[in-house]
Each structure stands twice: as C-alpha cells, then as structure tokens.
N, C-alpha and C positions, 0 to 999 in steps of 0.2 A: 488403594487406600484413599478414601474420600476425606477431604478436609472440610470440616464443618465450621459454621459461624462460631466465632469465639475461640477458635483453636489457639493454642499457645505454643511458645518455644519454636522448635524447628519447623513445624507445620506452618506457622504464621510467617516465618522468615522465607520459607520456600514459596509461599503464595505471593508475598511481596516481590520476591525476585522474579517470579514468573510474570507478574503484572508489569514490572519494569521492562522485561524482555519483550512483552507485547507492545508496549509503547515504543521501544526502540525499533522493532521490526516494522511497525506501522509507519514510523517516520521514514525509514529507509524505502519502503514501498512507495509512499507518496512522493518522496523526492525523486526517485527513479522515474516515476511516471511524469512528473513535472518537467524534469530535464529532458526526457524523451519527447514530450510535446514541444518544448523549446527548440530542440535540435531539428525536429521535423518542420516546424513553422518557419524557422530561420534558415532553412536549407543548409544545415551543417554538412561538412564534407563527409559523405557516406563511406569514403575509403579510409577515413581515420579510424584507428582501432578503438579509441575511447567512444567515439560517436556510435560506431557499429555495435559495441557492447551494450551501451545504454539503450539504443533503439531495439536491440534484440530482447534484452531483459524486460523493457517496458512493454514491448509487444506481447511477450509471454504472459506478463502480469495482467494485461488488459484483454487477453484472448477472449474471455466470455463476453466482453463488452464490445468487441469489434463488430462493425456493421449494424449496431443498434439504430443509428441514424446515418443516412446516406445522402447528405446534401450534395449539390452539384460540385462544390469545391471540396476535393478530397482532404485537403488540409483542415478545413473546418470540421469535417466529419471525424477525422482522427482526433482533433483537439477536444471535440465534444465527447466522443466515446471514451477516450483515455481520461478526460476530466471527470466523467461520471464514475469510471473505475476508481480513480483516486478518492473521490468522495465516498464511495461505498466502502473501500478499504479503511478509510479514516473513521467512518461511522462504526464499522464492525470492530475495529481496534479499540475505539472508545467504549463500546458496549462491553467488550471482553475485559478491558481494564476496570470498569465499574463493577462488573460481576466479581472479578478476582478480589478487588478491594473489599467488597462486602464479605467475602469469605475469610479475609485476614483478621 
C-alpha cells in the first residue's frame, strides 16, 4: 500500500511515526559511532563489556567505510573513516525524514 501526498488519517499518522523512527534510529547510529571513535581514540579498556560492545557495534556500522583512508596513524584513519560513516548515516537519515514528511 503506497502512501500518497496528502494522505489523511491512519496513513498520515503512520508516515509521521515512521519519520520519527528514522530520526531516532539515525541518532542512535551516529551516537554509537561517535562513542566508538571516542573509545578508540582515548584508549578505553577493551576488556570492558560496554567498551567492547560499542566498538563492535560501531565497527559493524562503519564496515563499508573502513579502510577508505589509511593514514600512517591508525587512530586517525579510524576516526576519519568512522566520522565519514556517521556523516553519511546522518545525511541519509535526514533525506529519509524529509521524504517521509513530504508524504505525510
């Protein structure tokens, strides 16, 4: 079922809910990547369960962006690549939000 511009009632509410979910998911992804960068840059204890979980999740999210840039300092490379991933996810989330709001 396609939701068209000017939809009313339940369809409009569903699209608005979906746009809010997109914003929330985008925020979670960007925060996870930012925390992962901070943990790596600040040499957080890799044996800690929380640190390990954030680094693993951030690494999975940034997977397609890993090794885009490979400067001599691996921390710089990770920060740049994961930062690019965060920016791309933020941009994609914003575009999805705008498109969904147009449909509502």
